[in-house]
Every structure is written in C-alpha cells, then in structure tokens.
N, C-alpha and C positions, 0 to 999 in steps of 0.2 A: 650639414643641417639634419641629415637623417640619423645621425648618431653612429655612423660606421666606426669611427675611432673608438668611441666609448664601448660599443658592442664587441669590437675586436679584443679590447683589453679585458672585458668581462668574460669573454669566451676563453681567453688564455688563463684567467684566474680559475674558471670553472674546471679547466683541465689540469689544475694543480700548480700553476705559476704563482709564486709568492711575490717576486719582484719582476715587474715588467719594465723593460728599457726599450726605448724607441729611437730610431734614427730618422731624421727628416732629410729626405733625399732632394735632388733637384726638383724644383717646381716653379710655377710662374710667380713672379713677384708683383707687388702692387703697381709699380710704375707702368706695367703692361697689362693689368687686369681690371679694366674699367667695368664698373657695375652701375646699373641704374639705381638711383636712390631708393626706389620702391623695392628692389631686390636686395639691396645692401642693408636696409633697415632691419629686417628680420634676423639677418646674420649678426648684426651688432647687438640686437636684443638677446640673442642666444649666447653669444661668445664674449661680449663686452666691447667697449669702445676701442680697444687696442687693435681690433681687426679692421677698423675703418681707416682708409688712407685716401690718397689721390694718385692719379696716374701721371704720366710724364707731361700731360697737357693741363693738369689741374682739375680733372674731372673726378668724381667719386670712384674709388677703387677698393677692392678687397685685398687685404693683406693675408693671403692664404697661409703662409708660414705661421703668422700669429694665431690664426684660427685653429690650425692643427695643434700648436703648442697649448692653446687654451683647452682644447678637447682632451689632450693628454693629461694635463694637470687635473682637470675635473675627474678623469677616470683613475687618477692615482698612479699614472705611469711616469717614469722619469725620462726626460729627453737626454740621451747619452751622446748623440752626435747630430750635427747639423751641417749638411753639405754647403749651405750658403751659396747656392748656385741657381740662377734664374734660367729656366728652359727657354724663355723668349729670347734671351741674349746669347745663349750658348749654341754654337753650331754643332756641338756634340750631342745635343738632346733634341727630341722631337718637340715641335711647337706648331699647333694649328694657327694660332694668332700671328706668329712671326713669319712662317714659311708655307702654311697650308699643308704641313706634314700630316699624313693619315695614319702613321704608326702609333702604337700605344706603349705606355709604360706599365710597370707592375709594382706590386708591394710584395715583400718577402717576409714571412714569419718563420722563425726557427727556434728550436730548443737548443741551448748550448750543450755541448758534450759534457758528460759527467767526468769528473777528474778520475784519472787512472788510480786503481787500487792495488 
C-alpha cells in the first residue's frame, strides 16, 4: 500500500537499470490471509479487484501474490519467476499465522554480472 514495490523499481531505474525483472518468492496466500472488509477495500481500490479473495472459511482475504504482481506491472517490471509457495502451508518457511514463528524473511536485489569480454 505504501508503494514499496514501485519505489524499489524506480530506484533501480534511477541507478541505471533498463529492464527490471522480479521473482515472487514464498508468501502467504489468500486462503490463510483473512482481511477485514474495511482494510481490504483500500487495497482493492489501489491494486484492482484481482487482489480480493476469500480465505479457507469464506471470509474476505487478500491475495498478496496478485497485489505484488499488480504493483510490478504498474511499475513496468517483469515477473520472471514465481515460487508459487504459501508460507502458511510450508513447514520450510516462517509463518506467524500458522505457527507463531518470530523469524523474518528478506528481499534480495542484485545486478546481474556483466558478460565476459
């Protein structure tokens, strides 16, 4: 909502990146990411109806992967890879909602190596 994805892409472009490619790593999926309608409404307004979903019990939920994809598209970045993995379901990833894990995950930004000359 704060424009972190768009600002990251803009910062990469300001540093000389012409093509920005992103990978969507493991994250929580809508079946486990219940949102109050009052909180979900502004997200839908900002990113579009594709981010609105329902959780496993039929309550309103945020489709976080769809929101990230929408933000990347608006920023003009290409989605190059999608892990298609839910952290809530995966025992290999941290999840506060699933197991009350307190560890954190990170984002990595890199510049590809230049071809050998």
